[in-house]
Steps between C-alpha positions, in 0.01 A plus 500: 500500500434642153672461174530828318581339165290192550470445128868413482445196723189416301680510163793309643271218632325476158832472326623248741177286457541515121869401513411212735224372272721513189780309681262229619361464153847467357587233750179307427581494129858381541557123446785328684590321184580815316686658792868493407605513863344161593768217556376149575696303746467118534388355837437851642185377680712310755675834581174682544377238744779568736389679824785743476408601142134546592605720800722717265221513245241622761756755637559629151131540430447684826794733416370558153146570629642744765711670233189538274300637786768746607554627141119540457483681833794726408318595167186576688678710761685689222164584336376624838807717544449639146142586598616731776364355823368787719333566828167678471339730747222754503626852577299803605735795488462754781667838544453777740585825339429858409514664156719805459521690166782745450376789283765732362464828308768512238412838347750771436429676832592186687825417313720631780327296771410170336830322576473606867138376515616168361752478786201551743315218318797279542505568868137414523533173314789389725284555807208293376476117485231299325323806365428531132657812341463645147629807325319733260639824338305778332515832329221565258415132507596206729726201437569202712857414589425179687168356635424398856746242618651369826832419326709756681815416299312606188353812676834624609660421162237694306521788746875522453449506122236769540732710726784487247263583209339791680829630637620532142211724414618780737760628259539881445417472127247289320773403260702349787218271612582143395271266306453283819285780655276534197463122467386483860238769485381394154130475491435774757564802288211695332422412143388844405596847606142568629507214747597601859831387654503338834146383503492389860140391496557268203825361655333440844205332327732259314675408827157430647414278205825312525424420860234272351168372628477438866229247584685382811524862638875502533667809634606712195711816509648738243816705571459784253813715429402818320498879525151499354593758235306485176622701197203534268137575498277346766240430235745265327535284811289183502496481876629736772708411804210542730272283289773227497532525878134466533512189283774351728279580801204317347722189454639537858847567376722725715718753314820618666650805310867597488525856380846656412358848481638772742282701730392838383564820707233770503536874565533468875767217483261218591547176289207321339432235247446582136168447350614175333649369819192592707279308250739205524480498882123530511453215251741276678327550843164435334609156407612424858866545392745786580692779338886544545754741375799325347727692731342353810743243643229282654280474184596135391513355864163664570350356177631159585352520850164599366480237236625227749225609739244404238368148549645258246258265336540134441503425133396151409570385142339233292576133613725331251691166481869529558738231362853428627732260339554192725738266306726411798359156602415402146861569408627295790277207403602535128866495592450196721305306232772575235769386745310179570457434125874550453579243781249249362652529151847450645383185686343355186835523324667287771 
């Protein structure tokens, strides 16, 4: 057993000791001759010598002593209750999980697709259990919506808010776009006209950083939703998509790309990927991940299957003491002691 507020009991005992000492000192200084309650009775010694009187006197003293002990015990038990009696145990948290970062491009070219992509993210979150999931968005810069967490109620709540905010951004006119959309994407827009929009490399690097250090070698994946289009000069980009993919590979992070771009048709009618989509596919495959077109019906189920196939790692946290309130039996004993004191007090009055 442990007392969380042990100092409450300590202060109470000190106060009780001081009060008892003062009371004893006062009793020692009191003279019977000055006590106004003393009444002398003639020939009382004969009464005190009677066996019945002596038996009643002994009984009274025993009851008085029992009452004093029960009241003292009740006070001590009350002090213990006030100190929060608790059970103490050493806990070493363990969790088997994978880390999954959702990485969403919120640039202008993705406005028509972002809400649909969030729906795919929601589907993915509902299929997993125990995995840590986070969400980053990016345009010219990255911003974190929520960090890695296994609180799925929070994940689904935040994804629902994101879907509503991004759905509001697909209005026909910029004047019709509500403030909720701009509030959601705040911090991702370029600060100057020379900065490139949709800086996929910077956004992906931010997602990698938010996965955090991985000393236990947990399985880490990024689900990147982007068309990989950059509007601006390549010289203005701090890091390219391929460079960010190479960085992910170095850290053993798999990148799964969701691309809303349509296939291009060449002069003979054959369809092929655009330059941006081909770069996205190559980079994803280099990391050990995969590339999917958003129109593919099996994209999310396939991603779930691939991530689930990766070996989950047992995460062991730092050992720490856990305290749980345990007032039950102390309360029972305190109640019994108070009840006993009440009965003894009643008997003394008889």
